[in-house]
PDB file of N, CA, C and O in Angstrom:
ATOM      1  N   MET A   1       8.574  -1.577   4.725  1.00  0.00           N
ATOM      2  CA  MET A   1       8.644  -2.111   5.871  1.00  0.00           C
ATOM      3  C   MET A   1       7.953  -3.244   5.778  1.00  0.00           C
ATOM      4  O   MET A   1       6.945  -3.171   5.075  1.00  0.00           O
ATOM      5  N   TYR A   2       8.144  -4.072   6.178  1.00  0.00           N
ATOM      6  CA  TYR A   2       7.631  -5.195   6.100  1.00  0.00           C
ATOM      7  C   TYR A   2       7.282  -5.408   7.682  1.00  0.00           C
ATOM      8  O   TYR A   2       7.849  -4.669   8.487  1.00  0.00           O
ATOM      9  N   ASP A   3       6.339  -6.425   8.164  1.00  0.00           N
ATOM     10  CA  ASP A   3       5.779  -6.820   9.009  1.00  0.00           C
ATOM     11  C   ASP A   3       6.245  -8.667   8.951  1.00  0.00           C
ATOM     12  O   ASP A   3       6.675  -9.359   8.028  1.00  0.00           O
ATOM     13  N   ASN A   4       5.894  -8.999  10.480  1.00  0.00           N
ATOM     14  CA  ASN A   4       6.427 -10.938  10.141  1.00  0.00           C
ATOM     15  C   ASN A   4       5.415 -11.785   9.372  1.00  0.00           C
ATOM     16  O   ASN A   4       5.255 -12.986   9.590  1.00  0.00           O
ATOM     17  N   THR A   5       4.681 -11.020   8.376  1.00  0.00           N
ATOM     18  CA  THR A   5       3.754 -11.750   7.703  1.00  0.00           C
ATOM     19  C   THR A   5       4.473 -11.936   6.084  1.00  0.00           C
ATOM     20  O   THR A   5       4.442 -12.913   5.337  1.00  0.00           O
ATOM     21  N   GLY A   6       5.135 -10.540   5.893  1.00  0.00           N
ATOM     22  CA  GLY A   6       5.602  -9.973   5.083  1.00  0.00           C
ATOM     23  C   GLY A   6       4.839  -8.803   4.336  1.00  0.00           C
ATOM     24  O   GLY A   6       5.165  -8.102   3.378  1.00  0.00           O
ATOM     25  N   ALA A   7       3.743  -8.849   5.099  1.00  0.00           N
ATOM     26  CA  ALA A   7       2.850  -7.582   4.478  1.00  0.00           C
ATOM     27  C   ALA A   7       3.360  -6.191   4.669  1.00  0.00           C
ATOM     28  O   ALA A   7       3.974  -5.906   5.697  1.00  0.00           O
ATOM     29  N   ILE A   8       3.203  -5.573   4.009  1.00  0.00           N
ATOM     30  CA  ILE A   8       4.258  -3.854   3.749  1.00  0.00           C
ATOM     31  C   ILE A   8       3.026  -3.165   5.137  1.00  0.00           C
ATOM     32  O   ILE A   8       1.822  -3.096   5.387  1.00  0.00           O
ATOM     33  N   VAL A   9       4.310  -2.799   5.672  1.00  0.00           N
ATOM     34  CA  VAL A   9       3.361  -1.714   6.765  1.00  0.00           C
ATOM     35  C   VAL A   9       3.620  -0.214   6.579  1.00  0.00           C
ATOM     36  O   VAL A   9       2.972   0.572   7.271  1.00  0.00           O
ATOM     37  N   ALA A  10       4.456   0.210   5.759  1.00  0.00           N
ATOM     38  CA  ALA A  10       5.221   1.506   5.676  1.00  0.00           C
ATOM     39  C   ALA A  10       6.090   1.623   4.906  1.00  0.00           C
ATOM     40  O   ALA A  10       6.892   0.693   4.815  1.00  0.00           O
ATOM     41  N   THR A  11       6.256   2.839   4.047  1.00  0.00           N
ATOM     42  CA  THR A  11       7.225   3.357   2.919  1.00  0.00           C
ATOM     43  C   THR A  11       7.935   4.299   3.169  1.00  0.00           C
ATOM     44  O   THR A  11       7.677   5.048   4.111  1.00  0.00           O
ATOM     45  N   THR A  12       8.785   4.434   2.529  1.00  0.00           N
ATOM     46  CA  THR A  12       9.892   6.129   2.951  1.00  0.00           C
ATOM     47  C   THR A  12      10.432   6.083   1.386  1.00  0.00           C
ATOM     48  O   THR A  12      10.196   5.362   0.417  1.00  0.00           O
ATOM     49  N   VAL A  13      11.218   7.144   1.624  1.00  0.00           N
ATOM     50  CA  VAL A  13      11.993   6.946   0.655  1.00  0.00           C
ATOM     51  C   VAL A  13      13.069   7.598   1.393  1.00  0.00           C
ATOM     52  O   VAL A  13      12.939   8.085   2.516  1.00  0.00           O
ATOM     53  N   THR A  14      14.414   7.575   0.521  1.00  0.00           N
ATOM     54  CA  THR A  14      15.529   8.295   1.187  1.00  0.00           C
ATOM     55  C   THR A  14      15.744   9.823   1.055  1.00  0.00           C
ATOM     56  O   THR A  14      14.981  10.421   0.296  1.00  0.00           O
ATOM     57  N   ASP A  15      16.814  10.598   1.790  1.00  0.00           N
ATOM     58  CA  ASP A  15      17.159  11.917   1.532  1.00  0.00           C
ATOM     59  C   ASP A  15      18.188  11.722   0.686  1.00  0.00           C
ATOM     60  O   ASP A  15      18.449  10.574   0.326  1.00  0.00           O
ATOM     61  N   ALA A  16      19.090  13.033   0.143  1.00  0.00           N
ATOM     62  CA  ALA A  16      19.828  13.097  -0.667  1.00  0.00           C
ATOM     63  C   ALA A  16      21.231  12.420   0.076  1.00  0.00           C
ATOM     64  O   ALA A  16      22.322  12.253  -0.468  1.00  0.00           O
ATOM     65  N   ASN A  17      20.912  12.141   1.255  1.00  0.00           N
ATOM     66  CA  ASN A  17      22.345  11.348   1.797  1.00  0.00           C
ATOM     67  C   ASN A  17      21.802  10.075   2.340  1.00  0.00           C
ATOM     68  O   ASN A  17      22.417   9.594   3.292  1.00  0.00           O
ATOM     69  N   GLY A  18      20.498   9.292   1.789  1.00  0.00           N
ATOM     70  CA  GLY A  18      20.563   8.075   2.082  1.00  0.00           C
ATOM     71  C   GLY A  18      19.923   7.604   3.323  1.00  0.00           C
ATOM     72  O   GLY A  18      19.772   6.446   3.713  1.00  0.00           O
ATOM     73  N   ASN A  19      19.443   9.139   4.076  1.00  0.00           N
ATOM     74  CA  ASN A  19      18.751   8.462   5.270  1.00  0.00           C
ATOM     75  C   ASN A  19      17.255   8.552   5.265  1.00  0.00           C
ATOM     76  O   ASN A  19      16.568   9.413   4.714  1.00  0.00           O
ATOM     77  N   TYR A  20      16.813   7.380   6.066  1.00  0.00           N
ATOM     78  CA  TYR A  20      15.306   7.362   5.911  1.00  0.00           C
ATOM     79  C   TYR A  20      14.700   7.496   7.212  1.00  0.00           C
ATOM     80  O   TYR A  20      15.333   7.961   8.160  1.00  0.00           O
ATOM     81  N   LEU A  21      13.073   6.973   7.336  1.00  0.00           N
ATOM     82  CA  LEU A  21      12.576   7.416   8.728  1.00  0.00           C
ATOM     83  C   LEU A  21      11.224   6.577   8.481  1.00  0.00           C
ATOM     84  O   LEU A  21      10.582   6.613   7.431  1.00  0.00           O
ATOM     85  N   PHE A  22      10.977   6.006   9.332  1.00  0.00           N
ATOM     86  CA  PHE A  22       9.710   5.246   9.270  1.00  0.00           C
ATOM     87  C   PHE A  22       8.964   5.811  10.865  1.00  0.00           C
ATOM     88  O   PHE A  22       9.516   5.654  11.954  1.00  0.00           O
ATOM     89  N   THR A  23       7.765   6.403  10.682  1.00  0.00           N
ATOM     90  CA  THR A  23       7.282   6.846  11.892  1.00  0.00           C
ATOM     91  C   THR A  23       5.794   5.937  12.167  1.00  0.00           C
ATOM     92  O   THR A  23       5.324   5.202  11.299  1.00  0.00           O
ATOM     93  N   ASN A  24       5.240   6.112  13.360  1.00  0.00           N
ATOM     94  CA  ASN A  24       4.028   5.515  13.797  1.00  0.00           C
ATOM     95  C   ASN A  24       3.922   4.172  13.017  1.00  0.00           C
ATOM     96  O   ASN A  24       3.163   3.967  12.070  1.00  0.00           O
ATOM     97  N   VAL A  25       4.967   3.125  13.666  1.00  0.00           N
ATOM     98  CA  VAL A  25       4.709   1.684  13.170  1.00  0.00           C
ATOM     99  C   VAL A  25       5.091   1.196  14.429  1.00  0.00           C
ATOM    100  O   VAL A  25       6.087   1.531  15.070  1.00  0.00           O
ATOM    101  N   THR A  26       3.890   0.060  14.860  1.00  0.00           N
ATOM    102  CA  THR A  26       3.814  -0.710  16.127  1.00  0.00           C
ATOM    103  C   THR A  26       4.930  -1.033  16.550  1.00  0.00           C
ATOM    104  O   THR A  26       5.872  -1.053  15.757  1.00  0.00           O
ATOM    105  N   PRO A  27       5.122  -1.376  17.930  1.00  0.00           N
ATOM    106  CA  PRO A  27       6.375  -2.249  17.922  1.00  0.00           C
ATOM    107  C   PRO A  27       5.948  -3.862  18.173  1.00  0.00           C
ATOM    108  O   PRO A  27       4.912  -4.423  18.528  1.00  0.00           O
ATOM    109  N   GLY A  28       7.606  -4.403  17.715  1.00  0.00           N
ATOM    110  CA  GLY A  28       7.053  -5.811  17.368  1.00  0.00           C
ATOM    111  C   GLY A  28       8.309  -6.536  17.127  1.00  0.00           C
ATOM    112  O   GLY A  28       9.347  -6.032  17.556  1.00  0.00           O
ATOM    113  N   THR A  29       8.358  -7.889  16.362  1.00  0.00           N
ATOM    114  CA  THR A  29       9.278  -8.492  15.963  1.00  0.00           C
ATOM    115  C   THR A  29       9.082  -9.046  14.518  1.00  0.00           C
ATOM    116  O   THR A  29       8.042  -9.338  13.929  1.00  0.00           O
ATOM    117  N   GLY A  30      10.213  -9.099  14.171  1.00  0.00           N
ATOM    118  CA  GLY A  30      10.142  -9.786  12.767  1.00  0.00           C
ATOM    119  C   GLY A  30       9.995  -8.773  11.626  1.00  0.00           C
ATOM    120  O   GLY A  30       9.781  -9.243  10.508  1.00  0.00           O
ATOM    121  N   TYR A  31      10.073  -7.579  11.750  1.00  0.00           N
ATOM    122  CA  TYR A  31       9.990  -7.034  10.990  1.00  0.00           C
ATOM    123  C   TYR A  31      11.558  -6.660   9.978  1.00  0.00           C
ATOM    124  O   TYR A  31      12.694  -6.547  10.438  1.00  0.00           O
ATOM    125  N   THR A  32      11.142  -6.535   8.542  1.00  0.00           N
ATOM    126  CA  THR A  32      12.564  -6.160   7.703  1.00  0.00           C
ATOM    127  C   THR A  32      12.215  -5.366   6.993  1.00  0.00           C
ATOM    128  O   THR A  32      11.003  -5.189   6.869  1.00  0.00           O
ATOM    129  N   ILE A  33      13.123  -4.599   6.269  1.00  0.00           N
ATOM    130  CA  ILE A  33      13.016  -3.134   5.230  1.00  0.00           C
ATOM    131  C   ILE A  33      13.511  -3.880   3.886  1.00  0.00           C
ATOM    132  O   ILE A  33      14.394  -4.737   3.862  1.00  0.00           O
ATOM    133  N   GLY A  34      12.820  -3.426   2.822  1.00  0.00           N
ATOM    134  CA  GLY A  34      13.413  -4.291   1.524  1.00  0.00           C
ATOM    135  C   GLY A  34      13.691  -2.107   1.137  1.00  0.00           C
ATOM    136  O   GLY A  34      13.229  -1.030   1.512  1.00  0.00           O
ATOM    137  N   PHE A  35      14.743  -2.667   0.175  1.00  0.00           N
ATOM    138  CA  PHE A  35      15.208  -1.283  -0.571  1.00  0.00           C
ATOM    139  C   PHE A  35      15.084  -1.917  -1.826  1.00  0.00           C
ATOM    140  O   PHE A  35      15.279  -3.109  -2.061  1.00  0.00           O
ATOM    141  N   THR A  36      14.563  -0.549  -3.041  1.00  0.00           N
ATOM    142  CA  THR A  36      14.770  -1.093  -4.235  1.00  0.00           C
ATOM    143  C   THR A  36      16.003   0.031  -4.716  1.00  0.00           C
ATOM    144  O   THR A  36      16.000   1.245  -4.513  1.00  0.00           O
ATOM    145  N   ALA A  37      17.053  -0.794  -5.420  1.00  0.00           N
ATOM    146  CA  ALA A  37      17.933   0.027  -6.306  1.00  0.00           C
ATOM    147  C   ALA A  37      17.739   0.834  -7.169  1.00  0.00           C
ATOM    148  O   ALA A  37      16.903   0.526  -8.018  1.00  0.00           O
ATOM    149  N   PRO A  38      18.296   1.904  -7.259  1.00  0.00           N
ATOM    150  CA  PRO A  38      18.001   2.593  -8.794  1.00  0.00           C
ATOM    151  C   PRO A  38      18.072   1.915  -9.775  1.00  0.00           C
ATOM    152  O   PRO A  38      18.548   0.780  -9.784  1.00  0.00           O
ATOM    153  N   ALA A  39      17.673   2.422 -10.614  1.00  0.00           N
ATOM    154  CA  ALA A  39      17.728   1.909 -12.392  1.00  0.00           C
ATOM    155  C   ALA A  39      19.422   1.909 -12.751  1.00  0.00           C
ATOM    156  O   ALA A  39      19.981   3.003 -12.676  1.00  0.00           O
ATOM    157  N   GLY A  40      20.216   0.753 -13.123  1.00  0.00           N
ATOM    158  CA  GLY A  40      21.194   0.651 -13.261  1.00  0.00           C
ATOM    159  C   GLY A  40      22.516   0.302 -12.128  1.00  0.00           C
ATOM    160  O   GLY A  40      23.744   0.371 -12.168  1.00  0.00           O
ATOM    161  N   THR A  41      21.582  -0.063 -11.226  1.00  0.00           N
ATOM    162  CA  THR A  41      22.672  -0.138  -9.767  1.00  0.00           C
ATOM    163  C   THR A  41      22.075  -1.172  -9.383  1.00  0.00           C
ATOM    164  O   THR A  41      20.881  -1.444  -9.511  1.00  0.00           O
ATOM    165  N   VAL A  42      23.198  -1.986  -8.730  1.00  0.00           N
ATOM    166  CA  VAL A  42      22.903  -2.770  -7.782  1.00  0.00           C
ATOM    167  C   VAL A  42      23.485  -2.667  -6.198  1.00  0.00           C
ATOM    168  O   VAL A  42      24.083  -1.676  -5.780  1.00  0.00           O
ATOM    169  N   PHE A  43      23.223  -3.771  -5.462  1.00  0.00           N
ATOM    170  CA  PHE A  43      23.401  -3.673  -4.027  1.00  0.00           C
ATOM    171  C   PHE A  43      24.460  -4.041  -3.904  1.00  0.00           C
ATOM    172  O   PHE A  43      24.973  -4.913  -4.606  1.00  0.00           O
ATOM    173  N   SER A  44      25.088  -3.348  -2.831  1.00  0.00           N
ATOM    174  CA  SER A  44      26.946  -3.625  -2.449  1.00  0.00           C
ATOM    175  C   SER A  44      26.670  -4.854  -1.483  1.00  0.00           C
ATOM    176  O   SER A  44      25.742  -5.020  -0.692  1.00  0.00           O
ATOM    177  N   PRO A  45      27.899  -5.773  -1.824  1.00  0.00           N
ATOM    178  CA  PRO A  45      27.985  -7.082  -0.772  1.00  0.00           C
ATOM    179  C   PRO A  45      27.654  -6.355   0.862  1.00  0.00           C
ATOM    180  O   PRO A  45      27.621  -5.148   1.106  1.00  0.00           O
ATOM    181  N   LYS A  46      27.411  -7.598   1.934  1.00  0.00           N
ATOM    182  CA  LYS A  46      26.789  -7.210   3.032  1.00  0.00           C
ATOM    183  C   LYS A  46      28.610  -6.793   3.782  1.00  0.00           C
ATOM    184  O   LYS A  46      29.578  -7.459   3.415  1.00  0.00           O
ATOM    185  N   ASP A  47      28.765  -5.564   4.875  1.00  0.00           N
ATOM    186  CA  ASP A  47      29.472  -5.312   5.399  1.00  0.00           C
ATOM    187  C   ASP A  47      30.835  -4.709   4.433  1.00  0.00           C
ATOM    188  O   ASP A  47      31.988  -4.700   4.862  1.00  0.00           O
ATOM    189  N   ALA A  48      30.416  -4.202   3.008  1.00  0.00           N
ATOM    190  CA  ALA A  48      31.317  -3.630   2.099  1.00  0.00           C
ATOM    191  C   ALA A  48      32.096  -2.429   2.446  1.00  0.00           C
ATOM    192  O   ALA A  48      32.932  -1.917   1.702  1.00  0.00           O
ATOM    193  N   THR A  49      31.754  -1.983   3.692  1.00  0.00           N
ATOM    194  CA  THR A  49      32.392  -0.234   3.427  1.00  0.00           C
ATOM    195  C   THR A  49      32.045  -0.169   5.089  1.00  0.00           C
ATOM    196  O   THR A  49      31.798   0.938   5.568  1.00  0.00           O
ATOM    197  N   GLY A  50      32.027  -1.536   6.082  1.00  0.00           N
ATOM    198  CA  GLY A  50      32.232  -1.481   7.548  1.00  0.00           C
ATOM    199  C   GLY A  50      30.341  -1.956   8.003  1.00  0.00           C
ATOM    200  O   GLY A  50      29.338  -1.403   7.552  1.00  0.00           O
ATOM    201  N   ASP A  51      30.386  -2.890   8.806  1.00  0.00           N
ATOM    202  CA  ASP A  51      28.952  -3.020   9.544  1.00  0.00           C
ATOM    203  C   ASP A  51      28.495  -1.437   9.684  1.00  0.00           C
ATOM    204  O   ASP A  51      27.797  -1.179   8.703  1.00  0.00           O
ATOM    205  N   ALA A  52      28.593  -0.612  10.298  1.00  0.00           N
ATOM    206  CA  ALA A  52      28.057   0.483  10.690  1.00  0.00           C
ATOM    207  C   ALA A  52      27.412   1.330   9.498  1.00  0.00           C
ATOM    208  O   ALA A  52      26.440   2.085   9.517  1.00  0.00           O
ATOM    209  N   ASN A  53      28.185   0.997   8.553  1.00  0.00           N
ATOM    210  CA  ASN A  53      27.961   1.869   7.001  1.00  0.00           C
ATOM    211  C   ASN A  53      27.202   1.455   6.226  1.00  0.00           C
ATOM    212  O   ASN A  53      26.798   2.064   5.235  1.00  0.00           O
ATOM    213  N   ASP A  54      26.949   0.536   6.512  1.00  0.00           N
ATOM    214  CA  ASP A  54      26.271   0.031   5.369  1.00  0.00           C
ATOM    215  C   ASP A  54      24.401  -0.552   5.772  1.00  0.00           C
ATOM    216  O   ASP A  54      23.946  -0.177   6.853  1.00  0.00           O
ATOM    217  N   SER A  55      23.801  -1.130   5.156  1.00  0.00           N
ATOM    218  CA  SER A  55      22.211  -1.892   5.465  1.00  0.00           C
ATOM    219  C   SER A  55      22.376  -2.895   5.694  1.00  0.00           C
ATOM    220  O   SER A  55      21.721  -3.355   6.630  1.00  0.00           O
ATOM    221  N   ASP A  56      23.392  -3.839   4.930  1.00  0.00           N
ATOM    222  CA  ASP A  56      23.308  -5.165   5.522  1.00  0.00           C
ATOM    223  C   ASP A  56      21.774  -5.930   4.342  1.00  0.00           C
ATOM    224  O   ASP A  56      21.229  -6.965   4.725  1.00  0.00           O
ATOM    225  N   ALA A  57      21.384  -5.361   3.243  1.00  0.00           N
ATOM    226  CA  ALA A  57      20.340  -5.987   2.436  1.00  0.00           C
ATOM    227  C   ALA A  57      20.689  -6.979   1.745  1.00  0.00           C
ATOM    228  O   ALA A  57      21.727  -7.083   1.093  1.00  0.00           O
ATOM    229  N   ASP A  58      20.006  -7.597   1.836  1.00  0.00           N
ATOM    230  CA  ASP A  58      20.300  -9.267   0.777  1.00  0.00           C
ATOM    231  C   ASP A  58      20.572  -8.706  -0.805  1.00  0.00           C
ATOM    232  O   ASP A  58      19.667  -8.163  -1.438  1.00  0.00           O
ATOM    233  N   PRO A  59      21.514  -8.844  -1.191  1.00  0.00           N
ATOM    234  CA  PRO A  59      21.788  -8.668  -2.753  1.00  0.00           C
ATOM    235  C   PRO A  59      20.726  -9.142  -3.793  1.00  0.00           C
ATOM    236  O   PRO A  59      20.474  -8.554  -4.844  1.00  0.00           O
ATOM    237  N   VAL A  60      20.070 -10.431  -3.295  1.00  0.00           N
ATOM    238  CA  VAL A  60      19.468 -10.386  -4.051  1.00  0.00           C
ATOM    239  C   VAL A  60      17.659 -10.340  -4.102  1.00  0.00           C
ATOM    240  O   VAL A  60      16.963 -10.209  -5.109  1.00  0.00           O
ATOM    241  N   THR A  61      17.292 -10.464  -2.941  1.00  0.00           N
ATOM    242  CA  THR A  61      16.184  -9.759  -2.380  1.00  0.00           C
ATOM    243  C   THR A  61      15.819  -8.444  -2.113  1.00  0.00           C
ATOM    244  O   THR A  61      14.618  -8.178  -2.158  1.00  0.00           O
ATOM    245  N   GLY A  62      17.004  -7.151  -1.715  1.00  0.00           N
ATOM    246  CA  GLY A  62      16.779  -6.235  -1.431  1.00  0.00           C
ATOM    247  C   GLY A  62      16.512  -6.022   0.050  1.00  0.00           C
ATOM    248  O   GLY A  62      16.426  -4.897   0.543  1.00  0.00           O
ATOM    249  N   ARG A  63      16.361  -7.354   0.860  1.00  0.00           N
ATOM    250  CA  ARG A  63      15.785  -6.903   2.491  1.00  0.00           C
ATOM    251  C   ARG A  63      16.492  -7.239   3.551  1.00  0.00           C
ATOM    252  O   ARG A  63      17.062  -8.328   3.628  1.00  0.00           O
ATOM    253  N   THR A  64      16.526  -6.416   4.397  1.00  0.00           N
ATOM    254  CA  THR A  64      17.294  -6.802   5.639  1.00  0.00           C
ATOM    255  C   THR A  64      17.210  -8.021   6.231  1.00  0.00           C
ATOM    256  O   THR A  64      16.389  -8.773   5.705  1.00  0.00           O
ATOM    257  N   GLY A  65      17.987  -8.574   7.443  1.00  0.00           N
ATOM    258  CA  GLY A  65      17.535  -9.462   8.249  1.00  0.00           C
ATOM    259  C   GLY A  65      16.358  -8.799   9.040  1.00  0.00           C
ATOM    260  O   GLY A  65      16.122  -7.592   9.099  1.00  0.00           O
ATOM    261  N   SER A  66      15.642  -9.853   9.658  1.00  0.00           N
ATOM    262  CA  SER A  66      14.328  -9.512  10.970  1.00  0.00           C
ATOM    263  C   SER A  66      14.950  -8.731  12.329  1.00  0.00           C
ATOM    264  O   SER A  66      15.836  -9.110  13.096  1.00  0.00           O
ATOM    265  N   PHE A  67      14.415  -7.909  12.330  1.00  0.00           N
ATOM    266  CA  PHE A  67      14.645  -7.344  13.813  1.00  0.00           C
ATOM    267  C   PHE A  67      13.272  -6.820  14.602  1.00  0.00           C
ATOM    268  O   PHE A  67      12.212  -6.697  13.988  1.00  0.00           O
ATOM    269  N   SER A  68      13.361  -6.611  15.601  1.00  0.00           N
ATOM    270  CA  SER A  68      12.348  -6.136  16.643  1.00  0.00           C
ATOM    271  C   SER A  68      12.228  -4.205  16.513  1.00  0.00           C
ATOM    272  O   SER A  68      13.060  -3.469  15.982  1.00  0.00           O
ATOM    273  N   LEU A  69      11.394  -3.946  16.944  1.00  0.00           N
ATOM    274  CA  LEU A  69      11.158  -2.409  17.076  1.00  0.00           C
ATOM    275  C   LEU A  69      10.744  -2.582  18.829  1.00  0.00           C
ATOM    276  O   LEU A  69      10.448  -1.589  19.494  1.00  0.00           O
TER     277      LEU A  69
END
């Protein structure tokens, strides 16, 4: 997870189902999440399986749009 300056503020790894959780992150604005695709894979296009079922990470950068906590 990155703050509004682009600095990494937290990291985590997904579980077997692709779920993840960040704890102890200070409420604020401008956060983004960056994903690293496993070797040999690529990110799916935005809304590939419906908006509620994917991360909407930019396929080039691997980052989500900014959001507030």
